[in-house]
C-alpha positions in Angstrom: 17.6 -6.9 -1.6 19.2 -4.2 0.9 18.4 -3.4 4.3 18.4 0.2 6.5 17.7 0.2 9.9 15.0 2.4 11.4 14.5 3.0 14.8 16.6 -0.2 15.8 14.5 -2.5 13.0 15.9 -4.0 10.0 13.4 -2.6 6.8 13.8 -4.4 3.6 14.7 -2.4 0.6 13.6 -3.8 -2.9 14.7 -2.2 -6.1 12.9 -2.6 -9.4 13.3 -0.7 -12.5 15.7 1.6 -10.7 13.2 2.6 -8.0 13.6 1.5 -4.4 10.3 0.1 -2.3 10.3 -0.7 1.5 9.1 -3.7 3.1 5.5 -2.6 4.8 5.7 -5.9 6.3 8.8 -5.5 8.1 7.6 -2.0 9.3 4.5 -3.7 10.7 6.7 -6.2 12.3 8.3 -3.5 14.4 5.2 -1.7 15.4 3.9 -5.0 16.9 4.7 -8.7 17.0 4.9 -10.5 13.8 1.6 -12.5 14.2 -0.1 -9.0 14.1 1.8 -7.5 11.1 -0.5 -9.0 8.8 -3.7 -7.4 10.6 -1.9 -4.2 10.8 -1.4 -4.3 7.1 -5.2 -5.2 6.4 -6.3 -2.5 8.3 -4.2 0.4 6.7 -5.6 -1.5 3.2 -9.2 -1.0 4.7 -8.9 2.7 5.5 -10.7 5.2 3.1 -7.8 7.4 2.1 -5.1 4.4 1.9 -7.7 3.0 -0.8 -8.2 6.1 -2.8 -4.2 6.8 -2.6 -3.8 3.1 -4.1 -6.2 4.0 -6.8 -4.9 6.6 -7.8 -1.4 5.3 -8.1 -2.5 2.8 -10.0 -4.1 4.8 -12.9 -1.2 7.2 -12.8 1.4 4.2 -13.1 -0.3 1.2 -14.3 -1.8 1.3 -18.0 -3.7 -2.3 -17.5 -5.4 -0.6 -14.1 -9.0 -1.7 -14.1 -11.0 1.4 -13.1 -14.1 -0.1 -13.4 -13.4 -3.0 -11.2 -11.9 -0.4 -8.9 -15.0 1.6 -8.6 -16.9 -1.5 -6.8 -14.1 -1.1 -3.9 -14.1 2.3 -3.8 -17.9 2.6 -3.4 -18.0 0.0 -0.3 -15.3 2.3 0.8 -17.8 5.1 0.8 -15.4 7.1 -1.7 -17.2 9.0 -4.2 -16.4 7.8 -7.9 -14.9 10.2 -9.9 -12.3 10.2 -12.5 -9.9 13.4 -12.3 -6.2 13.1 -12.4 
């Protein structure tokens, strides 16, 4: 695992299958105290637009993604259910 420093905060970078991923937890820890990092990420994941982005990303990149099960989450978030790519 590599690390970068952004605005005096160390952020972990994990490489998987030649792609780099940054740690949302490290970024959330920088925003507030470590105990609040989980709350920050939970609130981000509850956001309609974050949920829509994650669903779209999964449809494009995950051949095993269960779209029908995801529709339940989308409808609870108030997002329209459509299947366009």
